[in-house]
C-alpha positions in Angstrom: 56.2 -119.2 -219.2 56.3 -117.3 -221.8 59.0 -116.6 -222.4 64.4 -111.9 -221.2 61.2 -110.8 -219.5 61.5 -108.3 -216.7 60.9 -109.9 -213.4 58.3 -112.5 -214.3 56.2 -114.5 -211.9 53.1 -116.6 -212.3 51.3 -117.7 -209.1 51.9 -121.4 -208.7 50.3 -124.0 -206.5 52.8 -124.6 -203.6 55.3 -127.2 -204.8 58.8 -128.0 -203.7 60.0 -124.4 -203.3 59.4 -123.2 -206.9 57.2 -120.4 -205.8 59.7 -119.2 -203.2 62.4 -119.2 -205.9 60.2 -117.4 -208.4 59.9 -114.5 -206.0 63.6 -113.9 -206.3 64.4 -114.8 -210.0 64.8 -111.8 -212.3 65.1 -112.3 -216.0 66.3 -108.8 -216.8 69.2 -108.8 -219.4 71.8 -108.3 -216.7 70.7 -111.4 -214.9 71.1 -113.6 -217.9 74.4 -115.3 -218.4 74.4 -114.9 -222.2 77.0 -117.7 -222.9 76.3 -119.9 -219.9 74.7 -123.4 -220.5 73.3 -125.3 -217.5 73.5 -129.1 -217.7 71.2 -131.2 -215.5 72.2 -134.8 -215.4 73.1 -137.4 -212.7 75.3 -139.1 -215.3 78.8 -137.4 -215.1 79.4 -138.4 -218.7 76.7 -136.0 -220.0 78.3 -132.7 -218.7 81.7 -133.9 -219.9 80.4 -134.4 -223.4 78.6 -131.1 -223.4 81.8 -129.3 -222.3 83.7 -130.9 -225.1 81.0 -129.7 -227.6 80.4 -126.2 -226.3 83.5 -124.8 -224.5 85.4 -124.5 -227.8 82.5 -122.4 -229.0 82.9 -119.9 -226.2 80.2 -121.2 -223.9 80.6 -121.6 -220.1 79.1 -124.9 -219.0 77.8 -125.3 -215.4 76.6 -128.8 -214.3 74.2 -129.9 -211.6 73.2 -133.4 -210.7 69.8 -132.7 -209.1 66.6 -130.7 -209.9 66.8 -128.8 -206.7 70.4 -127.6 -207.3 69.4 -126.6 -210.9 66.5 -124.6 -209.7 68.6 -122.8 -207.1 71.2 -122.0 -209.7 68.5 -120.5 -212.1 67.1 -118.5 -209.3 70.5 -116.9 -208.9 71.3 -116.3 -212.6 69.2 -117.4 -215.6 71.4 -119.3 -218.1 71.2 -118.8 -221.8 70.1 -122.4 -222.2 69.6 -125.7 -220.3 70.8 -129.1 -221.5 68.6 -131.6 -219.7 69.0 -135.4 -219.5 65.6 -137.0 -220.3 66.7 -140.0 -218.2 67.1 -137.8 -215.1 65.0 -139.5 -212.5 64.1 -138.0 -209.2 61.2 -139.1 -206.9 59.9 -141.4 -209.7 59.8 -138.6 -212.3 61.9 -138.2 -215.4 63.5 -135.2 -217.2 60.2 -133.9 -218.6 58.9 -133.2 -215.0 62.2 -131.4 -214.3 61.7 -129.4 -217.5 58.3 -128.3 -216.3 59.7 -127.1 -213.0 62.4 -125.1 -214.8 59.8 -123.5 -217.1 57.7 -122.5 -214.2 60.6 -120.6 -212.8 62.1 -119.0 -215.9 61.7 -118.6 -219.7 64.8 -120.5 -220.7 65.4 -122.7 -223.8 65.8 -126.4 -223.1 67.5 -129.1 -225.2 67.0 -132.7 -224.1 69.6 -135.3 -224.5 68.6 -139.0 -224.2 69.6 -142.5 -225.2 66.1 -143.2 -226.4 65.4 -142.5 -230.0 61.7 -143.6 -230.3 59.1 -141.2 -231.4 57.1 -141.4 -228.1 60.1 -140.2 -226.1 60.8 -137.4 -228.6 57.2 -136.2 -228.6 57.0 -136.1 -224.8 60.3 -134.2 -224.6 59.4 -131.7 -227.3 56.1 -130.8 -225.6 58.2 -129.1 -223.0 61.7 -128.6 -224.5 62.9 -126.9 -227.7 65.1 -129.6 -229.2 66.1 -133.3 -228.7 69.5 -134.9 -229.2 70.1 -138.6 -229.1 73.1 -140.0 -227.2 75.8 -140.6 -228.5 75.8 -137.3 -230.3 78.4 -135.5 -232.4 79.9 -132.5 -230.5 79.7 -130.5 -233.7 76.0 -131.3 -234.0 75.3 -130.3 -230.4 77.1 -127.0 -230.8 75.1 -126.3 -234.0 71.8 -127.2 -232.3 72.5 -125.0 -229.3 73.3 -122.0 -231.5 70.2 -122.6 -233.6 67.9 -122.8 -230.5 69.5 -119.6 -229.1 68.8 -117.8 -232.4 65.2 -118.8 -232.2 64.9 -117.9 -228.6 66.7 -114.5 -228.8 63.4 -112.5 -229.4 62.1 -114.1 -226.1 65.2 -112.9 -224.2 64.3 -109.2 -224.7 62.3 -107.3 -222.0 58.6 -107.8 -222.5 56.1 -105.2 -221.8 54.3 -105.8 -218.5 51.2 -103.7 -219.3 48.6 -103.2 -221.9 46.4 -100.2 -222.4 44.5 -99.3 -225.5 42.4 -96.6 -223.8 39.6 -99.0 -223.1 41.1 -102.1 -221.6 44.0 -101.6 -219.3 46.0 -104.5 -217.8 49.0 -104.1 -215.4 50.8 -107.4 -215.0 52.9 -106.2 -212.1 50.1 -104.8 -210.0 47.6 -107.5 -211.3 45.0 -104.8 -211.9 42.5 -104.8 -214.8 40.2 -102.0 -215.8 37.7 -101.6 -218.6 36.6 -98.1 -219.5 38.3 -96.8 -216.4 36.4 -99.1 -214.0 37.9 -102.0 -212.2 37.1 -105.4 -213.6 36.3 -108.1 -211.0 38.0 -111.2 -212.2 38.3 -114.5 -210.3 41.8 -115.6 -209.5 41.7 -118.2 -212.3 40.4 -115.7 -214.8 43.1 -113.2 -213.8 45.9 -115.8 -214.1 44.6 -116.9 -217.5 44.6 -113.3 -218.7 48.0 -112.4 -217.3 49.5 -115.5 -218.9 48.0 -114.6 -222.3 49.1 -110.9 -222.0 52.6 -111.9 -221.1 52.7 -114.0 -224.2 50.8 -111.6 -226.5 50.6 -112.4 -230.1 51.8 -115.9 -229.4 49.5 -118.9 -229.5 49.4 -120.8 -226.2 48.2 -124.4 -226.7 45.2 -125.7 -224.8 47.3 -128.2 -222.9 49.9 -125.6 -222.0 47.3 -123.2 -220.6 45.6 -126.0 -218.6 48.9 -127.3 -217.2 50.2 -123.9 -216.2 46.9 -122.7 -214.6 45.4 -125.8 -213.2 48.2 -128.4 -213.2 49.1 -131.6 -215.1 46.0 -133.5 -214.0 43.8 -131.1 -216.1 45.9 -130.9 -219.2 43.3 -132.6 -221.3 40.2 -130.8 -219.9 39.6 -128.4 -222.8 35.9 -127.9 -221.7 37.1 -126.4 -218.4 39.4 -124.0 -220.3 36.6 -123.0 -222.8 34.3 -122.2 -219.9 36.8 -119.9 -218.2 37.7 -118.2 -221.5 34.0 -117.6 -222.1 33.6 -116.0 -218.7 36.7 -113.9 -219.2 35.5 -112.6 -222.5 32.2 -111.6 -221.0 34.1 -109.3 -218.6 36.7 -107.7 -221.0 35.3 -107.9 -224.5 33.1 -105.2 -226.0 31.4 -108.1 -228.0 32.2 -111.5 -226.4 30.9 -113.3 -229.5 33.4 -111.3 -231.7 36.4 -111.1 -229.4 38.8 -108.2 -229.9 41.4 -109.3 -227.4 41.4 -113.1 -226.6 41.3 -114.9 -229.9 40.7 -118.6 -230.6 43.1 -120.5 -232.8 40.9 -123.4 -233.7 42.5 -126.8 -232.8 45.4 -125.1 -231.1 44.6 -122.8 -228.3 44.3 -119.0 -227.6 46.2 -115.8 -228.1 46.0 -112.3 -226.8 46.2 -110.4 -230.1 44.3 -107.2 -229.9 42.7 -106.0 -233.1 43.4 -102.4 -234.1 40.4 -100.2 -233.7 
C-alpha cells in the first residue's frame, strides 16, 4: 500500500474522503510526475528550504499546508516523493497520521522532516515513512537523500501484475475473484482483503502491524492473534496443504508474504 502500480485500490473504512479519492487515483506511469516532490507543512519555511535543496537538482516542488489539500493533489497526479513535516498537526494528529492517509491513497515514498532528533520520534516516523531528516538540514544532504529514496523506490514505481494464476490458484485483483481448481473460493471480505493485499505485494514481507493496520485499522495494530486466525482460515481455503503453505508464507517474527513455491 504496496507499493507505479496500475490503478490500485484497497477497500477502506469510510474516513475523511480517502476512499472517494482512491476511486479516482491512478498510479500508471503517465500519472506520476517523475520529478515532482510534494511538500506538506503548515510552516512556510519548510517548502522554501526544500525548494532551495531540490530545484537546482531538476525537481519541481509543490507545497500544500493541509492534509486535505495534499490528498486532493495526489488524487490528481501522484508525485515522485512526498516531504512531510512530522510536526504537521491537524485535528490533534501529527505527521505520522498524515503519512498513513497518504499511503492509503497511493504508493509514494515519504521523507519526514522534523525538529525532533530523539530516537522515539525517528522510530515512529520510519514505521510509515522511508527516511527522516532533522531540521535544520543541509540542502546538499536533502537532495542526496531524496535521490537515494527514489533509487530504492524505483522498482515499486513500475506497473505491478494485478493477477495471479498458476493453473491451480487464480486471483484477479481487479475483479476480486478467487478460484481454486477452477471453482470459486468463498472468502470472507476480510480474508479477501488480506489475500489481495499480499498478492499486490507478492514476494515482499508485510509486517504484522502493517497488515493489521491496513485491514482492521490502527486500534488493532498489536493484535497478532487476530491476524494469525484469519491467515489460518485463508490457508484452509487456498492451500493444497495448509500446514505446509505453498502461497502464504510465514516470516517468523516479522509477518507474511505471498511467495508461491514453484511446483
